RODO-2510 file (C-alpha; in nm, 4 decimals, decimal comma):
residues 596
     n   res          X          Y          Z
     1     m     3,3814     6,8836    -7,6490
     2     k     3,2363     6,6177    -7,8799
     3     y     2,9695     6,3818    -7,7529
     4     f     2,9029     6,0394    -7,8913
     5     l     2,6012     5,8151    -7,8650
     6     a     2,7639     5,6237    -7,5791
     7     l     2,6942     5,2984    -7,7602
     8     t     3,0631     5,2099    -7,7669
     9     l     3,0572     5,2145    -7,3879
    10     m     2,7336     5,0188    -7,3789
    11     a     2,8722     4,7547    -7,6140
    12     s     3,1760     4,7059    -7,3907
    13     l     2,9632     4,6812    -7,0775
    14     y     2,7026     4,4505    -7,2231
    15     g     2,9115     4,2499    -7,4701
    16     g     2,8869     3,8775    -7,5235
    17     e     2,6999     3,6676    -7,7725
    18     m     2,3804     3,4907    -7,6660
    19     n     2,2886     3,3757    -8,0187
    20     l     1,9299     3,4809    -7,9642
    21     p     1,6667     3,4108    -8,2319
    22     r     1,5673     3,7191    -8,4314
    23     t     1,2321     3,5917    -8,5601
    24     w     0,9473     3,4775    -8,3414
    25     q     0,8158     3,1270    -8,3087
    26     l     0,4423     3,1016    -8,3867
    27     k     0,4115     2,7334    -8,4806
    28     s     0,3463     2,6376    -8,1174
    29     i     0,0401     2,8632    -8,1265
    30     y    -0,0986     2,7594    -8,4666
    31     a     0,0730     2,5466    -8,7278
    32     s    -0,0761     2,7647    -9,0014
    33     p    -0,3380     3,0353    -9,0634
    34     q    -0,5708     2,7571    -9,1746
    35     a    -0,5501     2,5980    -8,8279
    36     a    -0,6462     2,9316    -8,6760
    37     e    -0,9377     2,9560    -8,9211
    38     e    -1,0653     2,6209    -8,7948
    39     d    -1,0597     2,7572    -8,4403
    40     c    -1,2524     3,0615    -8,5633
    41     e    -1,5287     2,8380    -8,6930
    42     r    -1,5416     2,6386    -8,3690
    43     l    -1,5464     2,9518    -8,1544
    44     k    -1,8110     3,1174    -8,3685
    45     k    -2,0451     2,8286    -8,2849
    46     e    -1,9386     2,8423    -7,9197
    47     f    -2,0142     3,2146    -7,8931
    48     a    -2,3516     3,1578    -8,0600
    49     a    -2,4328     2,8869    -7,8046
    50     i    -2,3233     3,1130    -7,5172
    51     s    -2,5354     3,3983    -7,6535
    52     a    -2,8378     3,1685    -7,6653
    53     l    -2,7831     3,0836    -7,2987
    54     l    -2,7324     3,4483    -7,2032
    55     e    -3,0561     3,5449    -7,3758
    56     r    -3,2292     3,3489    -7,0990
    57     e    -3,0073     3,3822    -6,7929
    58     a    -2,6520     3,4695    -6,6828
    59     t    -2,5534     3,1724    -6,4674
    60     a    -2,2110     3,1205    -6,3128
    61     s    -2,1469     2,8213    -6,5411
    62     t    -2,2314     3,0203    -6,8538
    63     i    -2,0095     3,3089    -6,7439
    64     v    -1,7161     3,0723    -6,6860
    65     r    -1,7780     2,9134    -7,0258
    66     f    -1,7823     3,2588    -7,1841
    67     d    -1,4571     3,3489    -7,0062
    68     h    -1,2863     3,0408    -7,1534
    69     a    -1,4213     3,1050    -7,5028
    70     t    -1,3055     3,4666    -7,4943
    71     a    -0,9556     3,3576    -7,3928
    72     a    -0,9554     3,1226    -7,6923
    73     y    -1,0684     3,4052    -7,9195
    74     k    -0,7878     3,6232    -7,7845
    75     q    -0,5485     3,3453    -7,8861
    76     v    -0,6706     3,3704    -8,2478
    77     e    -0,6714     3,7490    -8,2462
    78     a    -0,3161     3,7666    -8,1089
    79     y    -0,1947     3,5195    -8,3717
    80     l    -0,3570     3,7290    -8,6422
    81     s    -0,1955     4,0513    -8,5172
    82     c     0,1428     3,8786    -8,5283
    83     r     0,0962     3,7483    -8,8825
    84     l    -0,0356     4,0826    -9,0073
    85     a     0,2737     4,2494    -8,8629
    86     d     0,5384     4,0150    -9,0001
    87     s     0,3667     3,9201    -9,3296
    88     p     0,1064     4,1893    -9,4043
    89     q     0,0753     4,0932    -9,7719
    90     d     0,0141     3,7208    -9,7170
    91     p    -0,3339     3,6457    -9,8647
    92     s    -0,3963     3,3623    -9,6174
    93     v    -0,3611     3,6117    -9,3338
    94     h    -0,6245     3,8389    -9,4845
    95     a    -0,8582     3,5422    -9,5248
    96     l    -0,8142     3,4827    -9,1521
    97     q    -0,8823     3,8528    -9,0895
    98     a    -1,2288     3,8133    -9,2437
    99     r    -1,3030     3,5100    -9,0238
   100     s    -1,1731     3,6832    -8,7149
   101     s    -1,3897     3,9898    -8,7785
   102     l    -1,7006     3,7731    -8,7855
   103     l    -1,5881     3,6003    -8,4686
   104     a    -1,5269     3,9347    -8,2988
   105     a    -1,8829     4,0373    -8,3782
   106     e    -2,0145     3,7196    -8,2141
   107     g    -1,8000     3,7861    -7,9080
   108     e    -1,9196     4,1466    -7,8816
   109     k    -2,2775     4,0275    -7,9106
   110     a    -2,2272     3,7818    -7,6241
   111     l    -2,0548     4,0471    -7,4147
   112     f    -2,3446     4,2854    -7,4659
   113     l    -2,5935     4,0116    -7,3734
   114     l    -2,3986     3,9364    -7,0562
   115     g    -2,4261     4,2965    -6,9394
   116     y    -2,7868     4,3256    -7,0535
   117     t    -2,8936     4,0096    -6,8710
   118     l    -2,7078     4,1125    -6,5573
   119     s    -2,8835     4,4507    -6,5664
   120     l    -3,2203     4,2746    -6,5492
   121     l    -3,1342     4,1130    -6,2162
   122     d    -3,2483     4,2887    -5,9012
   123     a    -2,9787     4,3758    -5,6487
   124     p    -3,0211     4,0708    -5,4190
   125     r    -3,0069     3,8201    -5,7088
   126     f    -2,7072     3,9958    -5,8630
   127     e    -2,5163     3,9997    -5,5322
   128     a    -2,5984     3,6325    -5,4782
   129     l    -2,4554     3,5515    -5,8216
   130     l    -2,1311     3,7308    -5,7375
   131     k    -2,0835     3,5099    -5,4326
   132     d    -2,0675     3,1917    -5,6426
   133     p    -1,7172     3,0425    -5,5911
   134     k    -1,6852     2,9732    -5,9651
   135     l    -1,6798     3,3506    -6,0202
   136     a    -1,3870     3,4251    -5,7908
   137     n    -1,2008     3,7405    -5,9033
   138     l    -1,4776     3,8307    -6,1505
   139     s    -1,6852     4,0557    -5,9239
   140     f    -1,5394     4,3837    -6,0528
   141     f    -1,5734     4,2770    -6,4170
   142     l    -1,9377     4,1740    -6,3758
   143     r    -2,0299     4,4940    -6,1923
   144     e    -1,8626     4,6897    -6,4692
   145     r    -2,0514     4,5056    -6,7458
   146     r    -2,3783     4,5665    -6,5625
   147     h    -2,3031     4,9389    -6,5396
   148     i    -2,1937     4,9714    -6,9031
   149     s    -2,5138     4,8020    -7,0154
   150     s    -2,7129     5,0781    -6,8478
   151     e    -2,5407     5,3312    -7,0768
   152     l    -2,6090     5,1476    -7,4032
   153     l    -2,9055     5,1266    -7,6386
   154     d    -3,1637     4,8508    -7,6383
   155     k    -3,0620     4,4989    -7,7321
   156     g    -3,1814     4,5150    -8,0919
   157     r    -3,0005     4,8334    -8,1853
   158     e    -2,6736     4,7337    -8,0150
   159     k    -2,6801     4,4021    -8,2021
   160     l    -2,7262     4,5876    -8,5285
   161     i    -2,4351     4,8230    -8,4548
   162     s    -2,2129     4,5266    -8,3767
   163     a    -2,3134     4,3437    -8,6947
   164     l    -2,2636     4,6473    -8,9181
   165     s    -1,9224     4,7137    -8,7640
   166     v    -1,7685     4,3952    -8,9029
   167     d    -1,7485     4,4837    -9,2721
   168     g    -1,7848     4,8565    -9,2122
   169     y    -1,6196     5,0267    -8,9202
   170     h    -1,3582     4,7663    -8,8174
   171     s    -1,2492     4,7046    -9,1769
   172     y    -1,0947     5,0535    -9,1887
   173     w    -0,8142     4,9429    -8,9551
   174     s    -0,7253     4,6545    -9,1866
   175     l    -0,7416     4,8834    -9,4890
   176     y    -0,5052     5,1336    -9,3278
   177     r    -0,2494     4,8628    -9,2503
   178     l    -0,2708     4,7237    -9,6025
   179     i    -0,2087     5,0680    -9,7541
   180     v     0,0917     5,1289    -9,5288
   181     s     0,2364     4,7823    -9,5938
   182     k     0,2475     4,8575    -9,9662
   183     m     0,4180     5,1954    -9,9256
   184     q     0,7830     5,2112   -10,0248
   185     i     1,0341     5,4879    -9,9695
   186     t     1,3368     5,5015   -10,1984
   187     y     1,6469     5,6068   -10,0076
   188     e     1,9934     5,5938   -10,1647
   189     g     1,8625     5,3629   -10,4342
   190     k     1,7063     5,1162   -10,1882
   191     k     1,3371     5,0453   -10,1383
   192     l     1,2508     5,0776    -9,7707
   193     s     0,9341     4,9961    -9,5804
   194     v     0,7792     5,2690    -9,3677
   195     g     0,9256     5,1043    -9,0565
   196     q     1,2763     5,1009    -9,2009
   197     a     1,2487     5,4620    -9,3164
   198     d     1,1193     5,5649    -8,9725
   199     n     1,4387     5,4285    -8,8163
   200     l     1,6357     5,6858    -9,0186
   201     l     1,4608     5,9628    -8,8247
   202     t     1,6823     5,8858    -8,5240
   203     s     2,0061     5,8874    -8,7235
   204     p     2,2889     6,0905    -8,5632
   205     d     2,3343     6,2586    -8,9040
   206     r     2,1002     6,5579    -8,9337
   207     a     2,1092     6,5466    -9,3138
   208     v     1,9915     6,1840    -9,3082
   209     r     1,7090     6,2677    -9,0672
   210     q     1,5892     6,5600    -9,2741
   211     e     1,6019     6,3709    -9,6020
   212     a     1,4147     6,0744    -9,4511
   213     f     1,1545     6,3109    -9,3054
   214     s     1,1085     6,4792    -9,6423
   215     l     1,0746     6,1458    -9,8246
   216     l     0,8292     6,0117    -9,5682
   217     n     0,6178     6,3265    -9,5780
   218     a     0,6054     6,3059    -9,9568
   219     a     0,4927     5,9431    -9,9312
   220     w     0,2223     6,0291    -9,6776
   221     a     0,1098     6,3235    -9,8916
   222     e     0,0503     6,0832   -10,1810
   223     q    -0,1835     5,8809    -9,9597
   224     a    -0,3432     6,1806    -9,7855
   225     d    -0,6735     6,1832    -9,9770
   226     l    -0,7363     5,8144    -9,9151
   227     l    -0,6269     5,8236    -9,5492
   228     a    -0,8394     6,1332    -9,4841
   229     q    -1,1391     5,9380    -9,6158
   230     i    -1,0651     5,6517    -9,3767
   231     l    -1,0159     5,8806    -9,0759
   232     n    -1,3328     6,0786    -9,1493
   233     y    -1,5523     5,7751    -9,2007
   234     m    -1,4219     5,6076    -8,8855
   235     a    -1,4968     5,9215    -8,6860
   236     g    -1,8351     5,9643    -8,8546
   237     f    -1,9368     5,6130    -8,7540
   238     r    -1,8303     5,6715    -8,3945
   239     l    -2,0074     6,0047    -8,3690
   240     q    -2,3313     5,8599    -8,5044
   241     v    -2,3216     5,5742    -8,2536
   242     f    -2,2399     5,8143    -7,9700
   243     a    -2,5317     6,0382    -8,0690
   244     e    -2,7717     5,7427    -8,0686
   245     r    -2,6532     5,6470    -7,7199
   246     g    -2,6896     6,0037    -7,5952
   247     w    -2,3174     6,0512    -7,5371
   248     n    -2,2419     6,4173    -7,6037
   249     d    -1,8742     6,4023    -7,5073
   250     v    -1,6447     6,2057    -7,7427
   251     l    -1,4290     6,1279    -7,4386
   252     h    -1,7127     5,9442    -7,2657
   253     e    -1,6299     5,6045    -7,4155
   254     p    -1,2479     5,6334    -7,3935
   255     l    -1,2705     5,7296    -7,0271
   256     l    -1,5209     5,4529    -6,9578
   257     n    -1,2978     5,2019    -7,1346
   258     n    -0,9972     5,3163    -6,9318
   259     r    -1,1890     5,3018    -6,6000
   260     m    -1,0949     5,6624    -6,5450
   261     q    -1,2636     5,9841    -6,4382
   262     k    -1,2605     6,3005    -6,6484
   263     s    -1,1259     6,4896    -6,3470
   264     t    -0,8177     6,2650    -6,3518
   265     l    -0,7503     6,3416    -6,7183
   266     d    -0,8001     6,7138    -6,6560
   267     a    -0,5543     6,6988    -6,3646
   268     i    -0,2911     6,5371    -6,5889
   269     w    -0,3126     6,8048    -6,8606
   270     k    -0,3159     7,0809    -6,5988
   271     a    -0,0020     6,9397    -6,4368
   272     i     0,1729     6,9174    -6,7751
   273     e     0,0825     7,2754    -6,8641
   274     n     0,2090     7,3909    -6,5246
   275     k     0,5427     7,2166    -6,5863
   276     r     0,5813     7,2772    -6,9613
   277     h     0,8579     7,5325    -6,9011
   278     l     1,0877     7,2483    -6,7904
   279     l     1,0414     7,0728    -7,1229
   280     v     1,0737     7,3910    -7,3281
   281     r     1,4005     7,4733    -7,1504
   282     y     1,5310     7,1254    -7,2316
   283     l     1,4449     7,1739    -7,6011
   284     e     1,6229     7,5104    -7,5982
   285     d     1,9288     7,3518    -7,4323
   286     k     1,9348     7,0742    -7,6896
   287     a     1,9130     7,3276    -7,9734
   288     r     2,2232     7,5038    -7,8368
   289     l     2,4007     7,1704    -7,8027
   290     l     2,3245     7,0830    -8,1652
   291     g     2,4257     7,4301    -8,2809
   292     v     2,0887     7,5399    -8,4152
   293     e     1,8692     7,8338    -8,3190
   294     k     1,5607     7,6136    -8,2759
   295     l     1,5149     7,2403    -8,3009
   296     s     1,3334     7,1078    -8,6039
   297     w     1,0831     6,8240    -8,5674
   298     t     1,3523     6,5718    -8,6664
   299     d     1,5970     6,7010    -8,4037
   300     v     1,3768     6,6350    -8,1011
   301     y     1,4460     6,2599    -8,0935
   302     a     1,7916     6,2789    -8,2480
   303     p     2,0930     6,1408    -8,0613
   304     i     2,3675     6,3811    -7,9631
   305     g     2,6845     6,3790    -8,1702
   306     t     2,7766     6,1404    -8,4489
   307     t     2,8714     5,7756    -8,4356
   308     h     2,8356     5,4638    -8,6418
   309     t     2,8597     5,2335    -8,3422
   310     t     2,5546     5,0206    -8,2759
   311     l     2,4494     4,7638    -8,0212
   312     s     2,3976     4,4169    -8,1619
   313     y     2,0694     4,2511    -8,0701
   314     d     2,2479     4,0247    -7,8216
   315     e     2,4226     4,3242    -7,6638
   316     g     2,0967     4,5161    -7,6383
   317     a     1,9202     4,2170    -7,4849
   318     t     2,2042     4,1679    -7,2345
   319     m     2,1790     4,5341    -7,1391
   320     v     1,8079     4,4919    -7,0671
   321     l     1,8570     4,1703    -6,8692
   322     d     2,1419     4,3053    -6,6576
   323     t     1,9403     4,6150    -6,5673
   324     f     1,6293     4,4150    -6,4795
   325     k     1,8366     4,1891    -6,2521
   326     q     1,9382     4,4835    -6,0364
   327     r     1,5858     4,6100    -5,9703
   328     h     1,3455     4,3271    -6,0506
   329     p     1,5018     3,9767    -6,0664
   330     q     1,1695     3,8083    -6,1487
   331     m     1,1233     4,0346    -6,4504
   332     a     1,4790     3,9556    -6,5591
   333     a     1,4196     3,5799    -6,5411
   334     f     1,0975     3,6140    -6,7361
   335     a     1,2613     3,8346    -7,0015
   336     k     1,5428     3,5816    -7,0467
   337     t     1,2854     3,3101    -7,1142
   338     a     1,1037     3,5271    -7,3679
   339     l     1,4273     3,6104    -7,5495
   340     e     1,5548     3,2552    -7,5632
   341     k     1,2287     3,0846    -7,6562
   342     g     1,1714     3,2933    -7,9675
   343     w     0,8856     3,5093    -7,8415
   344     i     1,0327     3,8176    -8,0121
   345     e     1,0290     3,9258    -8,3779
   346     s     1,3134     4,1786    -8,4065
   347     e     1,4632     4,1230    -8,7520
   348     d     1,5313     4,4320    -8,9641
   349     r     1,3870     4,3422    -9,3048
   350     p     1,1549     4,4931    -9,5685
   351     g     0,7832     4,4180    -9,5734
   352     k     0,7206     4,4301    -9,1995
   353     q     0,4627     4,6544    -9,0363
   354     a     0,6011     4,9673    -8,8720
   355     g     0,6119     5,0108    -8,4948
   356     g     0,6289     4,7724    -8,2042
   357     f     0,3818     4,5886    -7,9829
   358     c     0,3320     4,3041    -7,7388
   359     t     0,0380     4,0655    -7,7521
   360     s    -0,0765     3,7966    -7,5124
   361     f    -0,1716     3,4324    -7,5781
   362     p    -0,3780     3,3500    -7,2689
   363     l    -0,4367     2,9797    -7,3399
   364     t    -0,0664     2,9010    -7,3640
   365     g     0,0326     3,1607    -7,1057
   366     e     0,2797     3,3239    -7,3445
   367     s     0,3344     3,6610    -7,5110
   368     r     0,4873     3,7699    -7,8409
   369     i     0,6777     4,0931    -7,9052
   370     f     0,7203     4,2726    -8,2380
   371     l     0,9775     4,5388    -8,3291
   372     t     1,2353     4,6190    -8,5973
   373     y     1,5752     4,6257    -8,4251
   374     n     1,8682     4,8006    -8,5935
   375     g     2,0986     4,8679    -8,3000
   376     t     2,0006     5,2085    -8,1610
   377     l     1,9507     5,2885    -7,7953
   378     d     1,5905     5,3665    -7,8863
   379     n     1,5553     5,0081    -8,0109
   380     v     1,6904     4,8806    -7,6790
   381     s     1,4347     5,0915    -7,4930
   382     t     1,1566     4,9572    -7,7156
   383     l     1,2696     4,6032    -7,6383
   384     a     1,2586     4,6782    -7,2648
   385     h     0,9204     4,8485    -7,3022
   386     e     0,7598     4,5506    -7,4769
   387     l     0,9173     4,3016    -7,2346
   388     g     0,7524     4,5054    -6,9583
   389     h     0,4166     4,4513    -7,1275
   390     a     0,4881     4,0784    -7,1501
   391     y     0,5765     4,0668    -6,7808
   392     h     0,2483     4,2386    -6,6982
   393     n     0,0724     3,9568    -6,8857
   394     e     0,2690     3,7077    -6,6784
   395     c     0,1577     3,8720    -6,3510
   396     v    -0,2139     3,8276    -6,4325
   397     r    -0,1840     3,4888    -6,6064
   398     s    -0,3286     3,2901    -6,3141
   399     l    -0,6524     3,4936    -6,3071
   400     p    -0,9667     3,4240    -6,5126
   401     f    -0,9381     3,5871    -6,8537
   402     f    -1,1952     3,8582    -6,7781
   403     a    -0,9919     3,9491    -6,4667
   404     q    -0,6819     3,9878    -6,6869
   405     d    -0,8466     4,2615    -6,8929
   406     y    -0,6447     4,5571    -6,7678
   407     k    -0,7018     4,8722    -6,9675
   408     m    -0,4638     5,0630    -7,1886
   409     n    -0,3710     5,3373    -6,9412
   410     v    -0,2655     5,0866    -6,6756
   411     a    -0,1144     4,8628    -6,9447
   412     e     0,1604     5,1213    -6,9902
   413     t     0,2749     5,0879    -6,6276
   414     a     0,5084     4,7871    -6,6418
   415     s     0,6371     4,8782    -6,9871
   416     t     0,7327     5,2310    -6,8879
   417     l     0,8845     5,1096    -6,5607
   418     a     1,0981     4,8685    -6,7634
   419     e     1,2197     5,1531    -6,9853
   420     m     1,3034     5,3662    -6,6818
   421     m     1,5037     5,0872    -6,5226
   422     v     1,7099     5,0379    -6,8398
   423     i     1,7903     5,4031    -6,9012
   424     d     1,8692     5,4751    -6,5342
   425     g     2,0833     5,1619    -6,5234
   426     a     2,2761     5,2814    -6,8259
   427     i     2,3193     5,6293    -6,6750
   428     s     2,4545     5,4844    -6,3506
   429     k     2,7224     5,2868    -6,5399
   430     a     2,8230     5,5674    -6,7779
   431     a     3,1278     5,7882    -6,7351
   432     e     3,0529     6,1465    -6,6309
   433     d     3,0960     6,2961    -6,9779
   434     e     2,8787     6,0258    -7,1355
   435     k     2,5812     6,0690    -6,9049
   436     l     2,4526     6,3676    -7,1010
   437     v     2,3760     6,1464    -7,4005
   438     l     2,1786     5,9023    -7,1893
   439     i     1,9963     6,1753    -6,9986
   440     d     1,9030     6,3210    -7,3366
   441     d     1,7489     5,9880    -7,4328
   442     k     1,5541     5,9842    -7,1053
   443     l     1,4250     6,3380    -7,1507
   444     q     1,3278     6,2629    -7,5105
   445     r     1,0776     6,0190    -7,3639
   446     a     0,9383     6,2864    -7,1368
   447     v     0,8880     6,5054    -7,4445
   448     a     0,7179     6,2162    -7,6241
   449     f     0,4715     6,1467    -7,3429
   450     l     0,4108     6,5004    -7,2198
   451     m     0,4258     6,6995    -7,5455
   452     n     0,3913     6,4733    -7,8494
   453     i     0,1057     6,2705    -7,7085
   454     y    -0,0609     6,5830    -7,5729
   455     a    -0,0498     6,7131    -7,9317
   456     r    -0,2235     6,3958    -8,0506
   457     f    -0,4939     6,4454    -7,7905
   458     l    -0,5427     6,8095    -7,8869
   459     f    -0,5592     6,7135    -8,2549
   460     e    -0,8203     6,4420    -8,2042
   461     t    -1,0286     6,6665    -7,9809
   462     a    -1,0273     6,9428    -8,2450
   463     f    -1,0845     6,6971    -8,5303
   464     y    -1,3922     6,5405    -8,3693
   465     a    -1,5349     6,8852    -8,2958
   466     e    -1,5093     6,9743    -8,6656
   467     r    -1,6169     6,6312    -8,7883
   468     k    -1,9548     6,6823    -8,6218
   469     n    -2,0171     6,9514    -8,8839
   470     g    -1,9019     6,7502    -9,1843
   471     f    -1,6050     6,6008    -9,3700
   472     v    -1,2638     6,7396    -9,2719
   473     p    -1,0336     6,7514    -9,5799
   474     p    -0,6661     6,6484    -9,5631
   475     e    -0,5439     7,0077    -9,5838
   476     r    -0,7462     7,0973    -9,2764
   477     l    -0,6310     6,7826    -9,0965
   478     s    -0,2724     6,8933    -9,1508
   479     q    -0,3551     7,2413    -9,0250
   480     l    -0,5202     7,1027    -8,7100
   481     m    -0,2184     6,8791    -8,6558
   482     v     0,0271     7,1690    -8,6740
   483     e    -0,1853     7,3846    -8,4433
   484     a    -0,1980     7,1025    -8,1870
   485     q     0,1790     7,0513    -8,2062
   486     q     0,2460     7,4225    -8,1643
   487     k     0,0357     7,4390    -7,8495
   488     a     0,1681     7,1174    -7,6957
   489     f     0,5326     7,2062    -7,7650
   490     g     0,4930     7,5676    -7,6579
   491     n     0,6110     7,6825    -8,0036
   492     a     0,9587     7,5589    -7,9096
   493     l     1,0312     7,4062    -8,2535
   494     a     1,1261     7,5644    -8,5851
   495     d     0,8991     7,3393    -8,7937
   496     w     0,6253     7,0811    -8,7542
   497     n     0,4952     6,7501    -8,8878
   498     p     0,1746     6,8235    -9,0825
   499     y     0,1157     6,4633    -9,1935
   500     f     0,1473     6,3125    -8,8469
   501     w    -0,2275     6,2439    -8,8610
   502     a    -0,1611     6,0106    -9,1553
   503     s     0,1565     5,8423    -9,0315
   504     k     0,0525     5,7681    -8,6728
   505     l    -0,1275     5,4343    -8,6897
   506     h    -0,2838     5,4901    -8,3468
   507     f    -0,5415     5,7224    -8,5026
   508     y    -0,6719     5,4323    -8,7140
   509     i    -0,7163     5,1600    -8,4526
   510     t    -1,0882     5,0905    -8,4377
   511     d    -1,0912     4,8897    -8,1146
   512     v    -0,9607     5,1828    -7,9110
   513     q    -1,0701     5,5449    -7,9336
   514     f    -0,8342     5,8263    -7,8331
   515     y    -0,5281     5,6025    -7,8402
   516     n    -0,3153     5,8750    -7,6824
   517     f    -0,3833     5,9939    -7,3258
   518     p    -0,3419     5,6441    -7,1760
   519     y     0,0275     5,6621    -7,2698
   520     t     0,0726     5,9884    -7,0806
   521     f    -0,1219     5,8470    -6,7862
   522     g     0,0957     5,5331    -6,7842
   523     f     0,4196     5,7282    -6,8118
   524     l     0,3413     5,9604    -6,5231
   525     l     0,1910     5,6852    -6,3092
   526     s     0,5017     5,4719    -6,3653
   527     l     0,7260     5,7673    -6,2921
   528     g     0,5363     5,8254    -5,9689
   529     i     0,5649     5,4582    -5,8669
   530     y     0,9316     5,4444    -5,9657
   531     t     1,0416     5,7539    -5,7780
   532     r     0,8354     5,6771    -5,4679
   533     s     0,9724     5,3220    -5,4456
   534     a     1,3222     5,3707    -5,5920
   535     r     1,4986     5,2833    -5,2669
   536     d     1,2410     5,0351    -5,1426
   537     s     1,3880     4,6881    -5,0922
   538     d     1,0395     4,5486    -5,1561
   539     f     1,0065     4,7355    -5,4879
   540     a     0,9621     4,4279    -5,7099
   541     h     0,6982     4,2696    -5,4867
   542     k     0,4971     4,5912    -5,4629
   543     v     0,5080     4,6363    -5,8398
   544     d     0,3843     4,2803    -5,8905
   545     l     0,0920     4,3305    -5,6518
   546     f    -0,0027     4,6493    -5,8337
   547     l     0,0101     4,4749    -6,1711
   548     k    -0,1914     4,1757    -6,0545
   549     d    -0,4671     4,4076    -5,9304
   550     s    -0,4634     4,6209    -6,2462
   551     a    -0,7892     4,4835    -6,3914
   552     l    -0,9777     4,4636    -6,0618
   553     f    -1,0283     4,8343    -5,9781
   554     t    -1,0839     5,1735    -6,1372
   555     v    -0,7531     5,3556    -6,1788
   556     e    -0,8436     5,5947    -5,8990
   557     e    -0,9165     5,3020    -5,6633
   558     l    -0,6010     5,1192    -5,7741
   559     a    -0,3803     5,4209    -5,7013
   560     k    -0,5498     5,4804    -5,3662
   561     k    -0,4955     5,1184    -5,2597
   562     h    -0,1332     5,0769    -5,3692
   563     l     0,0035     5,4326    -5,3625
   564     g    -0,2266     5,6171    -5,1242
   565     v    -0,2780     5,9055    -5,3699
   566     d    -0,5726     6,0911    -5,5253
   567     l    -0,5343     6,0938    -5,9036
   568     t    -0,8007     6,3602    -5,9523
   569     k    -0,5646     6,6200    -5,7994
   570     t    -0,2632     6,7689    -5,9780
   571     d    -0,0282     6,7059    -5,6832
   572     f     0,0663     6,3490    -5,7725
   573     w     0,1121     6,4267    -6,1424
   574     e     0,3202     6,7380    -6,0762
   575     s     0,5396     6,5518    -5,8278
   576     a     0,5997     6,2829    -6,0914
   577     i     0,7176     6,5465    -6,3407
   578     d     0,9243     6,7191    -6,0721
   579     s     1,1179     6,3962    -6,0196
   580     l     1,2816     6,4708    -6,3563
   581     i     1,4126     6,8113    -6,2425
   582     p     1,7605     6,6734    -6,1500
   583     d     1,7899     6,5369    -6,5045
   584     f     1,6766     6,8677    -6,6562
   585     e     1,9273     7,0576    -6,4420
   586     t     2,2162     6,8204    -6,5159
   587     y     2,1421     6,8463    -6,8849
   588     s     2,1306     7,2250    -6,8741
   589     k     2,4564     7,2552    -6,6788
   590     q     2,6447     7,0153    -6,9046
   591     t     2,5127     7,1938    -7,2126
   592     v     2,6577     7,5208    -7,0843
   593     r     2,9851     7,3452    -6,9990
   594     t     3,0273     7,2057    -7,3500
   595     q     2,9932     7,5526    -7,4990
   596     s     3,2376     7,7226    -7,2643
***
């Protein structure tokens, strides 16, 4: 029996033209990069004035002023991330990058001073400050800043680190993006950006996938020496700072930044290792379905069968909206607004940055979403995922900016829930013999979060251990990457991706260390919420309450309050994975049926 991508069915179910814009609208944020530069100059002076006040005392009025200034800075930063993504070679954007980096340093200085000044207050004075009505909803944030300050160096040395980071450490992220934006892959006589070439990796044609993978690996190999330098120097900077602060564990800062205990992270990996056999069996079933002995790296995320049918952007958007309406009408209404108002950059064109993201503009109460849409079901899922992020921003919009600062692990909650709603909605509408294709897409995501991202974590852990002893050359980086993939995937694949350390931009983001485990946390947490509340008529309301509280508690406290579970135990995480067992079993049975 021959399986197709099920997109023909999807197109018929979600047809209809909405004439949605394909490029985002940024003029309402800033008329030009120059206008954003002017705001940078104004905010630089504002942060300096706030720092001067915080040197003396942290009053409620100063804290509120700082909150407003930081929201304004976020507006500039979000605009810059959008322009760097859609026009990475525009010189005016890079001029703004330099201004923004200086502004970021001023903001970090003020943030440090806030925590430092709060740490000088005795307990009665600090508690009295928290009771000021102007600081409503900021109690958790201020307690957190006070605690973090106790783990840092003295004021002088932290200021110096922040200042040196501007043209040193943080510039590596910009350099990485510039290098990638200039890379071109020639495929069938056409020059493709990295993002366009990456889309070929999900082609239903195995020959196309393998050729694209080979071309991409060759392109990354050409840049390997330079990218290894960047990765090593970024890590070297971090390790030196950690050593000065007395942090012996490289996970100390990532866990602190994610408001998460080490025991919670350990419980997640333990649960995944206990349930890895489910994922390995799925990979073995898929190999049989595709007629190969073992899946190659490019087969893992490949669709089943062959088809040239695609979903237009309007059809994909309609699919997302219709699914949201069934489970979360408020999210559907919000998503419709975002789609129609031009908050989304989805056009498939050369010169764009690879990947997808959502960023928030807190002053205007809006978000912007970036992706390259070319009609695959994966593109539709990405659209849903990023709209989930935007909805999360909407849920916290009424709070002070510092109370909107939910961390990366919790940030993946709404986005992953949105993906789950779309794929389950599609499965429920599909004919019996088409469900296998959609279940495959769903289980691919489980592999991504529970195997691929685990491999990234294992790689970074091993890399940092070796980096403490000196420079790690590109050949060794590739070896560490393959070893991590082999362990995470249980050796279930026939080949590996040695240059993943170069191609995965997450390794080069300077603002966030260990940009991996929060995705796994978010996926499993969302899966747990989704399965526990699947039949709850109050599902949407409960999700909204959870999201609104997401920056006001540690993740363990948040889960205890809204789910009544202990995240430091494996039980919750294993039960989340077990909720996928019906999908694993259906997939296995249908695989056998197709071969009989």
